[in-house]
GUZA-563431 format. One record per residue (C-alpha): residue in one letter; x, y, z. Coordinates in steps of 0.05 Angstrom, whole numbers, plus 5000, padded with zeros to 4 digits. Layout:
BEGIN
AXYZ;...
//
This chain:
BEGIN
M500050005000;R505850475013;L508050434940;R500950594919;L500951184966;M507451464940;S505151374868;A498851754884;C502952334909;A505052494839;V497952564813;P495953244843;A502553564825;M498754064784;I496554364850;V503054524883;A507353914892;L501753494914;A494653484941;A493853925002;P489754355050;A489155095056;Y492355365117;A491956045150;Q492056475089;N489857175102;S482457265088;Q481057905050;T475158305076;Q469058355034;T469659105024;Q476759064999;T478459524941;S481459314875;D488059644894;D488259234958;Q487058604919;N492958754875;E497558704935;V501158044947;T499357865019;D503057435069;P499356765073;N501456695146;D499157385167;I493257165209;V491957345282;V490556775330;T489256725405;A492356045417;Q496356315477;G490756735506;R493657335470;A492757625401;Q498957415362;I501157335290;L501156585274;S508556575257;D510256845327;V506856285366;P511855765390;L507355155385;A504554715330;I498155045307;S494255075241;A489655665231;V484255575178;S481156215153;A473856345136;E475756395063;T478855705063;L472955405100;E468255705049;R472255454989;T473054745013;G465554715029;A466354615104;T459754665142;D461854285205;I468354055236;R468653405197;Q470653785134;L476754055171;N480053395153;Q480953665083;V485254255105;A488854015168;P493253395156;S494353235230;L486853225243;L481752665231;V474452735250;S469652145239;S462751945263;T459551265273;G452851015299;S450051705310;E452352415299;A453152475375;N458651955369;A463752375331;S471052285347;A476852765333;R484052535330;I490452945326;R496952615307;G493251945309;V490852025380;G483552095400;T477751785437;V472351355405;G465851745414;D460751185422;N461051205498;P459151875530;G462851695594;L469451835559;E471352555547;S475052715483;S482652725480;V481653305431;A477653865464;T472854295424;F471655035440;I466755485404;D467456225420;G471456055482;V466255555509;Y468154835519;R463654305485;S464453705529;R464353175473;T466553235401;G459553055376;L456853685409;G460754095358;L458053745296;N452654265281;D452954705220;L457655265240;G454655865206;E459556425190;I466356295219;E472156775230;R477356225235;V478855535265;E485255405304;V487754685308;L492654625366;R496753995368;G499353675432;P496953715504;Q493254355525;G491654595594;T495355215616;L490655625571;F483355555554;G478355325605;R478854565599;N484854125594;A486053625537;S491153085527;A491953065451;G489953745423;L484554265416;L479854565364;N478555305376;I472755545333;V471556295329;T465056545297;K464257225265;Q462257755315;P457858375308;Q460758975270;F459659725278;E458559785203;F452159535171;G453258905130;G451258195119;M450857615072;A445757155039;E447056485007;A443055944972;T445655264951;Y442654694912;G446154024900;N445053294885;Y441152864934;D436253454931;Y440953854976;L438254534996;R441955015041;F440055725057;Q444356175101;G444056905119;A446957405167;V446058135182;T450058585228;G450459315245;P450359855299;V444560035343;T448360585377;E455660805378;Q456760305435;L452259725415;A452459275353;L448158675338;R448758065293;L443757535273;D445756885236;G441056355210;L441555745166;Y437255175142;A439654545107;K435953945080;R438453355039;D436252645021;G440152075052;Y445251695012;Y443551015042;K437250715012;D432950155041;V431549724980;N425049465009;T421550115028;G425450674994;Y426950955063;D433351375060;V438351435117;N443851935133;N439552515109;R439953245131;D434453665161;R437254205207;Y437254935224;L441255425267;I439756105296;R445156515330;A444057215358;Q449757655385;A450558325418;L457158705424;Y457259265475;Q463259725480;P461660325525;N468860565522;A475760355498;D476859935561;I470659495563;S467859005513;V461958545526;R459958005476;L453457625488;I451557015446;A445256595445;D444356015396;Y439555455382;S440454885333;H435654325316;R436553685276;K431153175259;E434952665217;D435651925205;C442651695223;C446851265215;G446450705165;A451850175153;V453149645101;Y455948945109;A463349005094;T464248495039;A470448424996;D469649074956;V469449475021;S474749065057;P478648555016;A480348185080;N472848015087;R472947605023;G468946965033;L465847165100;I458947295070;T456746815015;P450046484998;T452545845029;S455746125093;S452445915157;V450546605182;A447546795115;T443646145113;V440746285182;L439147015169;T435646885103;G432246275133;I428846635190;T426847225146;G424546805086;T428747225038;T433947084985;F441247244994;A440647844948;Q434748114986;Y438248065054;F445048305030;P443148814975;A450149104974;A454048454981;N457948554917;D457549304914;G458049594984;Y458950304959;S452150274925;R449950414997;R443849964991;I441349705057;A435649275083;V432549545147;S428449105194;P421049235185;N418149745235;R425149975255;S428350645237;Y434351095249;A430051705265;G432852185316;T432352885342;T438053315368;K437553985402;D443454415422;Y442655095452;G445755565503;F448356255517;S454956565536;G457657235557;Q464857455549;V467358085584;D474058385566;W475958945614;N482359355617;L483259505691;G489259945680;G495459535669;V491558885678;D486758585628;M481058155653;T477157645612;S470957295639;I467156765599;T460656515629;A456455985593;Y450755505600;R449254965548;K444254415540;Y444853855489;T439853285478;S440352735426;Y435352165421;Q436351655366;A432951015346;A436850495308;D436349815275;A442349605315;D443848955278;Y444149345212;G440548795174;L433648565153;A432748065210;D429848395272;I435348185321;L436948805362;Y434449525363;F434850175400;G428150485416;P426651225403;D427751395476;S435151205472;G439851785478;R443752265521;E443052955552;F448453445574;K447354055617;T453654455628;F455155095665;S462155375660;Q465855985684;E472756205663;L476456805691;R483257045667;F487857635685;Q493957825646;G498858385640;K506258575637;A511458675691;F518758825702;G519259325646;D515358865599;R520358305610;L514657865636;D508057755599;W503957405652;L497157065654;V493356735711;G486456435710;G481355975740;Y475955525711;Y469855175739;A464954715703;H458954325728;E456053805682;D449853365688;L449952775640;T444152295631;T444151695585;K438051275569;A438750605535;Q432450285507;L436249695478;K431949085464;F432348415430;G428148435367;S422248005347;Q426847505313;Y432647485362;G430546835397;R429446465331;F436046725304;A439846505367;S436845805369;C437845715294;R445145905300;I446145365353;V442244835315;Y445344995247;G452344975276;S451544365320;F445443955298;N445144125224;P440843525202;F435243765248;Y435544495226;S428744795209;P428245555213;S420645555212;Q420045125274;V420245315348;G427345265372;C429445175299;L428944425310;S425043985262;P419943505293;T424842935277;G430343305314;V425943435374;A424242695378;F431342465368;L434742945417;S429442845470;N430242085467;P433441845532;A437141335491;G439841865443;P446942175443;L445242685496;G441742195542;A436642445592;A439443145586;G437043195514;A430143395534;A432943965575;M437044175515;V430944185470;G427044565523;G432645075528;L432745195453;Q425245275452;R425445765510;L431046145474;D426446195414;T421446595456;V426447155471;R423447735431;D421948465444;V424948445513;G430748805544;D432249485574;D426349955582;T430650325602;A437650305631;N439150995661;F445951275679;D446351945713;Q453152265722;T454852935752;S461753225748;D465053825780;N471554085752;F475554665777;A482454885757;F487555435767;F492655575713;T498156055694;H501756175628;N507656655628;I512456895574;I519157125600;H523157545551;L530257325570;T533257745514;K530558125454;T530657475414;I529856915467;D523356765505;L521956255559;T514656045567;L512555705631;G505555445645;L502455055703;R495554795717;Y492154465776;T485854075760;N480953765809;E475453305783;T469652965820;K464752505785;K458652185817;L454951615784;G447851365795;A444550815754;D438050435755;F435049915708;R428349695682;N429049055643;T423448615616;N427547995600;T424947455648;I426646885602;C434146935605;P435646555671;A431545945651;Q434445885582;Q441445975609;A440545435661;A438244955608;L443745095557;L450045235596;P451244505616;F452544365543;M458044875535;G463144315540;I460743985476;P466144155425;S461244365371;L458144875419;A464545125450;P465645685399;L458945975420;A460646015494;G462546745490;G457646915435;I450346805420;I448246405481;T451746805534;L449747425495;S442547325513;C444547385586;Q450947785578;G450948395622;G445048125661;S440048215605;S434447995651;S429548285701;A434448105757;L437948755740;N432049145765;A434049005837;L440849325825;T442150065836;L449150345828;D451850935866;D459251105860;E464051685863;R471151815840;K475752405855;E482352585825;D486953185819;R493153305777;F498553825763;T500253915690;G504454425654;T508854645597;A515654955584;V517755265518;L524355585498;S523955995434;W529056405395;K528356885337;P535356945306;I532357385252;D525557715246;D522957205197;L525056575234;L522656265300;I525855645331;Y522955305392;G523254695436;S517854485486;Y515753985538;S508453905560;R504953465610;G497653325593;Y491853005628;K484752755615;A480052555671;G478151845686;G470851645694;F465551125686;N463650665629;L456450875617;D454550235581;R451149655616;S454449145571;A460649235614;F457248835669;K461448205670;N465647885723;P472848125719;S475247515758;A479147015716;T476746445761;Q469746485733;P468545975676;L464146465638;P463347215638;I456647145674;F454947135747;P448647225789;I445647915786;S444648175856;A445848775900;A451348375935;N455348375870;A454749125859;G462149205877;Y464048795815;Y460049245771;S463049875799;D470049615788;V468649435716;L465250095702;Q471150535722;F477150735682;D483151165704;E485551835680;E489751895617;T496452265620;V501652455568;N508752715565;A509953095500;Y516353355470;E516853805409;I522054175368;G519754655315;A521555225268;K517255745233;Y519756165175;S515356725149;T516857255098;R512757645048;G508557165008;F511556525038;N511556135103;L514355465124;N512955115190;L516454485215;A515154075278;L518153435305;F514353115362;R514152535410;Q508152395455;E507951845508;F500951655534;S499951275599;N493150985619;F490651115548;Q483051055549;L480750565496;N473450425477;T471949865429;F465949435408;N467448695400;G460848485369;T457748345437;V459648885487;Y463249545491;L469949495526;V473150085561;Q480149955584;N486350345602;I492450145561;N499550135588;G505949775572;C510249305613;A517849365614;D518348605621;N517148105566;L510247805574;N512047225528;G505747305486;G501047335545;D498047975518;R496947665449;D493147035467;T485746915479;S486246825554;A484247365603;A488447035657;T495347115623;G499547725610;A499948055679;C505848515691;T509848465755;G515248955733;K515549685715;I509549995679;K511050445620;P506950855570;G502250435528;V501750905467;V507251305434;S506151805377;K512252085342;G513452415275;I514153055236;E509453585209;I510754055150;E506254635130;M507655115074;G503755695045;M505556164988;T502956724945;P508056714888;V504357224846;R498257644852;D491657254855;I494956564866;H495056244935;A497755544948;N498355125011;F501654465026;G501654035089;M504553365107;T504252965171;Y508152335186;A505652045251;D507951375276;T502551265329;R502850575358;Y501750145418;A507649895458;N509649165458;N507648765520;L501149135536;V497249095601;G490249345616;S491649805675;R497250145713;S496849585764;G499249105711;A492648715701;P492348295637;L489848605573;D482748395551;P483647825500;A479048205451;L484848695444;R490248165430;L492248485364;L494149155394;P501249025420;G506449345375;D501449555321;N499150235297;M493050535330;S486450545295;N484751135250;A491951345252;P494951365182;Q502451455182;F502451935123;V497452475107;V498652995053;T494153585039;S494554154989;S490554704957;L491055194901;A486655814891;W486756284832;T482556914834;P484157304771;S480957964752;I477257844686;G475258564671;R468658934673;G468858934749;L468858174752;R473457674786;G474056934774;L475356354821;A478655684809;Y480055264871;I482154554885;D484354194947;A486053464963;R487553015022;L491652385011;S491451885068;D495851285080;D492450625095;Y490150505167;N485750055209;T478850345226;G477249885284;S479649965356;D481149225361;L485349245297;F482148635265;P484848605193;Q477848605164;K477249335186;E483349565147;Q482550145099;D487150235038;S490250905021;F485751404985;V485352114959;V479452594969;V479153194921;N474553804927;G473954354875;R470255004861;I469855494803;G466056144802;I465256864782;S463757474825;S463658224826;E469958554852;N466258794914;Q463158104927;L456158394922;W454557754884;S458057114866;L456056474831;E460055834844;V459655114820;W462854624868;G464153894879;Q466453484939;N469852804934;L470352934859;T474052284844;K468751874882;A473751604932;N470551024970;Y473050885040;M470750655108;Q469951145164;V469650575214;G469049825208;F465849445265;S463748745285;S456548625263;P452648535328;F451647805347;Q453247565276;A458747045278;V460146505227;S461345795250;T467645675210;T474046075201;P476046215128;T483446165146;A485745785207;G487746255263;Y485446865224;P483747405276;G476447585272;G475047015224;S469146775265;Q465747455259;I462647825201;F463348575195;S459549215178;S462049905161;F460050635166;L462150905098;S464751565072;E460152055038;P459451964963;R461052494911;T456753114919;Y456253724875;G451954344867;V451555084855;T451755664905;L449256374896;R452056864948;S451657604964;R455758005013;F453958715029;
//
């Protein structure tokens, strides 16, 4: 694949030297004159606030990409996912719902499916922390810029982050009347309308109002009903007031409300065209396909409509199930900037509420095996207060900043997860088809033919007197339908307060020393209660478990049978109420030494210590006995065992030591930024789905050789008795370049090489406990969603064409190395290298009063997986290749968006 990647690098050479994103080029104001436009501007001349101070980008001694409003508009970015195209170190993806988005920087991030885990990459919008990445996936409206900070953050901004930070700044009110209006139409019946107006009310007060509405058909189609999934139907309203009574005081108030009523998110079975490693897993004669088509009475083509063409995005949804969901996100904030005479004060106060409820056909197939009801979802209520003071001292030799931060968050999750109407029949058929094939009859109770019932129940038969119990167990299993959680509720409150300082000491005229320190205190309280309607599980388990020793049934011991009881999927859970609390505090900090030997060159070296809080696994599927002495991951559900649950639910804080050396060169019309980095993560928080349950586990390394104990299928082997070391290391180099060689031409190039991998000899906690066997492929391998090479580039040409008109020709591209999309690194989830190209051509008046643009995204129809995952409960009975990891499991995938194109009419005034 590496050869293929390098060959692809030569293709977009017409752009600059390759395909690439647009970085921090200076955005020209809409009222710019023709003379101004004739000037060749510095593409790095953009002001950022990454250090809590307004600074030119080239003067900031840390790795940061600043994406201007102009670049966002040209690449077609409407939410933070499209930042991938213009920031090579960033990758944003989403999975089962839009609330599950995950952001990664330098290959490091947190899988977003479990709301109990905070993101390693923090998201701020107008200075206000959004507690999970998915909370920032709304349409953004008009944006001033986006800053992508790489590496640990904590001595600035309100909230700490272990891997990086996205700082999104929206356009604020102006004291001159102006505004914009925009209308877009594209394929999939895409409609988007956006408008904004701003202006003064008095000499001291200015207002701004932004609004947008977007609607689009889904690009997944249910072949049986025509129902489309992954559609768009959303709107945003944002109102702002800027009050400046004098030169010393500025008050900015923001209130916003966004609403989405959409169907998300569909997935296809990942057959060979999606993942070549899946070749042969789904065929008309495979056992799982035979069972699925048998219980639904369908043909192979009807059940797997995209089996030979996954990127046709044809799906078959269980009847009476849907992916319909509603998301609301709203809040208000107030920022006060006050010059107190030698000291500047900044206060940011905010309250936000986010609710997302999403139904889902959770088995992603036509059989009704598993589903989330419409009351499944999550709610966040967050109050935050940040206060900063900064100034200068000792004859301006010290530029100091001190601050404090407090946040209170209430998080509620509701899981209405139930076995579908065909689960019991599917489970019993899987057992019979795999172990008693001659008696297989999908239309019969227990999936046993009358002949099979008579034969197995015969006391003189091969199972003896126990055969009748076996038959009874299969028949009881058949009756498991439309039962499960109604609902499982987790309520978590967290209180976070911190004090931080960030100081720049000017040692000489050309040498600065930056020192930052943060103290963070975090308290989380958990409450949980359960309402489960599955009363059948204990009886069926009692009847079937004695036969787990039969060789033909052994492969199912951790799968379909235990699954029906896994996590206590029975009414016995209703007697269990969890109450738990965890507290932690940490010091983190940074030290940076920077030198400007000449005005155009900055050289720096830094060390940072980062931290992300521990917490609770807010997923009931984690309820299994952690003791290796238990023969199966099931034990009686009772209040007496609540301690086991609490232990399994918790995970520890994540910490990182980061080292970086960098250089920034900036002169008129050209800039070049280089950064070499190494980041060592301890207690890395990993969340993965293994086809049955979600696993949340801390990842560390062991200095001793575990002799393969971390790579086998046993949960009892691989403990570390020696020194614990970091479990994840990310190291590499970043290159960013921007240039304006001649008037009207702007080019940008970016390349990231990040070797982000797990250590050898992994353990599951800092105490040296063995790694979960589901993660046996991790040791020594690259992390998921962490391509080693990413190259981005862009080229924009805006020539004057006479008669007061200006043209636009723009293209950008992102080339990604191959990488694995699954947290467990099963080879069936591997994605080959690919290139995504966006383009735009247009014509406008010189003053931008009107413009007309034709655009396309993913112009080359690049097909790739966002995330591959184990299809819930769907395992085959044979392994295509002996010892092939994951060979007993079939897979599904959340795919990339297809090619889209359209036309936009815009006016700025």
